[in-house]
N, C-alpha and C positions, 0 to 999 in steps of 0.2 A: 861249363857245367861239369861237375865230377860225377862219378858213379853213384855216390850216395844221394845226391840231389835227383838224379834221373830215377833211381829206385823209389824214392819217396814221392816224387811227382807222378809216377805211374802206378802207384799202389791201387789195387782194385779189390783185394780180398778183405772184406770188412771184418771177418772173424780174426784173421791174422793181425789186422790193424788194431783191433781191440786188445789183443795180447801184447803187441808192441807198446801201445799207449799205456797200458797198465804197468808194464815194466819201467817205462820212462817215468811215470808218475811215482812209482815206488822209490825209484832212485832220486826223485826230487823231494822226498821226505814224507810222502803219503804212505806211511808204513802199514796202515791198517786198511788199505784199499782192497775192496772185494768185488771182483767181477760178478755181475748178475747173470745167471744162466740164461741162455737164449730164450726166444719165445716172448711171452708177455712180461716185460721187465718194467712196465708202467712208466716208461720214459727214462729209466735209470740203467745206463750201460754198466756202471760200477758205482759203488757207494763207499763212503768212509764215515763211520759213526764214532763220535767222541763222547765219552761219558765222564761226568765229573763226580768227585767224591761227595761234594756238598749237597747234591740233589740227584734225583733219579732221572732227570731230564737230560737228554743228550742233544748233540748238534750233528746233523747229517750234511755231508757234502755229497752232491750228486755229480757224476761225471757223464758227459755225453760225448761219444766218439763219432766222428763223421768224416766221410770222404767227399761230401757235397761241396760244390763250388761256392754257393752263396749261404753264409751262415745264418743270417737273420731269420729266415723262414723256418729253418730247422730248430733254432733256439726257441722261437715263439711256440712252435708245435710241441716241443719238449716241455716247456713251462706249463702250457695248458694241460697236457696229459698228466703231469705230476700233480697239479692243483686239482684236476678232476678226481684223481685217486686219493686226494686229501693226505698227501705225504708231506710232512713238515721237513723243511730243510733250511740251512743257513746260507748255502752258496751253490751255484752251478758252475762247473768248470767244463768248458767246451774245448775238446781236443780234436785237432784236424791236421791233415797233411797239407792243407792249403795255406798260402801266405795271407795273413790278415795284418795289414799295416797298423802301426801304432795309432794313427788318426782314426781308422775305422774301428779299432778296438775301443778307443775312448768314446766314440760316438755311440757304439753299441752298448757299452756299459751304462752310459747316461740314459739312453732311450729305454733300455730294459729296466733300469732302476726306477725311472719315472712311470713308465707304462704298466709294469708288472710287479713292481716292488720286490725285485730279485737282485741280489748281488751276483755278478758274473765275472769270471776271469777266463783267460785263454792260454792254451798251450798250442802253438801252431808250428808250421813248417820249419822255421828256423831253429826252434828249440829241439825238435825231433832230429833234424839234420845234425845239429851240434852234438847231441847225445850219441847218435850212431857213429859219429866221426871219432869217438874215443875208442880206438882199436883195443885197448886193454880190457874193456868190459865185454868184448866179444858179441855184443848185441847185433851188429851188422851181419856178421857171419851166421848167426843163428836165424835171423829173420830173412836173410837173402842169401841162402847157401849156394845158389847157382850163379851168383855174380862174382 
């Protein structure tokens, strides 16, 4: 295991993880991602709203950042909170420093779609490690300056 994997696996600072995740997502093409200020975010750690010229209705992507080991409970709690607040959205993206295998991701996507009528996608440990491994972007040094 290398230093980047150890750093990601031992992440405990949720605020710093949200900043890291937001930067990773921005670099993945979510150029309009906006972190939601702390406190009562109604289940939304960050959002991205897309508006179209043909109508005034937009599409919201909601991002949930988590350091929890088991994603399903956190995902369901987030979906329930968002629906309670009557927030319209097209997709939930769950971002974690934990490994979620392809098989588990597919099962969760199917279960969440059937049970909650929500499209979900994942950015997990391997993607974060891959992005931190690109030395030229300086991300690892910014988020882990003491390593």
